Every structure is written in structure tokens, then in C-alpha cells.
N, C-alpha and C positions, 0 to 999 in steps of 0.2 A: 505494499500499500504505500503510495507516494505521500510523503508530508508536504505541508504547507509551507510555500515559501515565506521568509521573514518579510513583514509589511516594511517598505521603504518610500519616501517621499523626498522630492527634490525641492529645496528652499532657494529661492534667488534673492541675493542680498546686494545692497550697496555699500562698500567699506569707504569709511572715514579714517585714513591713518594719521597719525600725529594729532589725535583729537586730546581735548583737555582731559578727558576722563574716558574710561571704558563704560560702554553702555548700549544698549539695544533699543531702537526706537523706530517709529513709522514715519514717512514723509508725509505731507499733504496730499500726495497722489496715491497713498497707500502702500508705498514702496518699504520693506524692511531695509534699514540702515545699522550699521555697525560700526560704532566709533572704537577705535582702539588707539591708546598711545604709542604704541610700538610704530616705528617708520617701516615704509615697504621696502626693507633690503634684507637681502638673505632669506626670504620668507618668515622673517619676523611678524608681519602685519598677519599672513594668512594663518599661522600657529595661533595668534592672539585672538583672531577672529574664531576659530574653530573652537578654542576653550570656552570664549565667550557665550558662543551659540550652543555648545552642549550645556553649560550651566542654565541658560536661559529656557532650554528646552526640555531640561530634567532628563539627560541622557547621560551617558558616560563620554568622554572626548574619543573614544574608539569607535562610538557609533556614527561619528560625522567623516564624511569624506569628500574632499574637494573635487568635484568634477568638472569643473569648468571655470575659467578666468584666473588662472594661478598667477598672472603678470597684470590683470586688470583690477579695477575698481567694482567692477559687476563681477560676482562670483556666483557659482552654483555650488551647494553642497548636498549630497544624498544622506538622509538622516535615517537609517538604520533602527527598526523599531518602532516605526510612525508610520501609519498610514496618511491619506493626504487630509482626512477629516480632523483626525488629532492634531495634525500640524496647524491647519487653520484656526483650530480652537485655541492652541498656545499662542498662534501669533495674534490672536484677538485681544489679548491681555494688553497689547502694547499701546501706550500712548504717542500723540504726535510729539515731535520735537526733534 
């Protein structure tokens, strides 16, 4: 008997490196923004974004995988363990800012 595949949803984010503080917010148009204090050098910002998103989504850091935009401010992360509905519910907690 085949086992069910683990749910996974993809989250698109806009990264703001060298921010005053680490936080996750929403833009007025509804996009998810991740502000990190780390610079976009040697993957520092990408690692900081993954850690921050994992905490926000209540997932272990190993459940997040960068699947697009490694060198861009627009990134795509696969969140293993969350389906699309659960991901939307967690994003709904975000405030604009």
C-alpha cells in the first residue's frame, strides 16, 4: 500500500536585507516581506530568511527549502509539512508594515 506524500506548499517572499530588525510582514498589496539584518553576501541573508520563516511558520528550519531566487530579492521556499490551506492560515496572521 502506498503512503501519502508529505504535504508541501510553496511560499513566495520579498526579502529586505540590511533591515533595522528581523521581522515578517505584509506589503499593502498582500505580498509577504521578510526583513533581515544580514547583508545579501555569501548566502547570509538567505540563511537568515529561512530561519526567520521557519520560526514564523512553526516549522523546523530543515522543513524549508529555497527553490527559487537564491540571488534575487524575490524568493520561493518550499515548506514541507504544510499544505496550501495551512500556509494561507499562518500568513493571514501577518500585519501590514
